[in-house]
N, C-alpha and C positions, 0 to 999 in steps of 0.2 A: 504493500500500500504506500509506503513512504516514497516510492519512485513514480507513483501514478499522478495524474493531473486532475482526474475526475473519478468519482465512484458511481457506478451505475448498478442499480438493483431493480430490474424489471419485473421481479416476481410479484404475483398477486395472491400468494398463499402464505405469506409470512404473518406470524402472530405479533411479535414484538422484536423486530430484527436488531439484535445487538450489534451486528456488523455495521450498521449506520452510525452508531456511536463510535465504534473503532475508527471508521473512516473520518469522522469529524475530528477525533483526537489527533489524527494524522494530517489535519488541515486540508482535507479534501472536500470540495463541494460535492454534494450528492444529487443524483437524479433518481427518484423512486416513485412508485405508485402511491397514490393518496388513499387507496381503498382501506388500508389498515391503519391509517392515521398515525404514522410514526412521529413521535415527539422529538426525535433526534434531528429532524430536518425542519427548519423554519422556512416555509415556502417563500421564495424570492429574496431571502436573506442569507441562508447557509446552503442553499441549493434549490432544487425545484421538486414539487410534487405534481405528478401528472395523473390525469383521469383515464387516458386512453393510450393505446400503443403509439398512435400518431403523435400525440402530445409528448410522450416520453422521448421519442426520436427528435422532435423539434427542440425540446429543452436541452437534450444532450448536444445537439448541433450548436445551439447558442453558446454553451459553455466551451465547446471545443474550438469555436471560432474567436472567442473573446478572452484573451489571456488576462486582461485587467479585471474582468468580472470574475474569472476563476480564482485569482489571487484574493480579491476582496471577499468573495464568498468563503474561500478556504480559511481566511483569517477569522471571519465571523463564526465559521463552523468550529474552529479550535476553541474560540472563546465560549461558545454555547456549550461545548462538551464539558467544560469545567463545572457547569451547574449540575452535572451528574456524578461528581466526585463523592466518594463515600462520606467524607467529613461533612459536606453540605447536606447530603441525603439524611444522614443520622441526626444532624442538627434540626432539620425540618421535621422529621418524625418525632423527635423529642419535644419540640414546641407543640406539635399537635397533641401528643399524649398529655403534656402538662396542661394544656387548655381544656381537654376533656376531663381530666381529674379535677381541675379547679371548678369547672361547671358542675360536675357531679357533687362536689363538696358544698356548693351553695344551695342545692335543692333539698327540700325537706324529705326525710325518709319515712 
């Protein structure tokens, strides 16, 4: 991946494709199908999400022809991937659990 310029995931049967996060961490803009709503790709910012085969080909062509856009989206992808680091995820879950416990503590039993 580190030698690639773009990451393409044309599959329509992925549940939660971790490979998109791996690509983002390698500063690769991705082109993927939107049908499984991957949270690792921010459409138009870190790559493109397509609804059809024709659209996925079109978006891939856009990235392959525009180096400046590839670099810009790749940088954004790398930054976005940081929001999925374990420290941030565990901090977010901890805040959610603390809020739930605090809310339960204020309700009469």
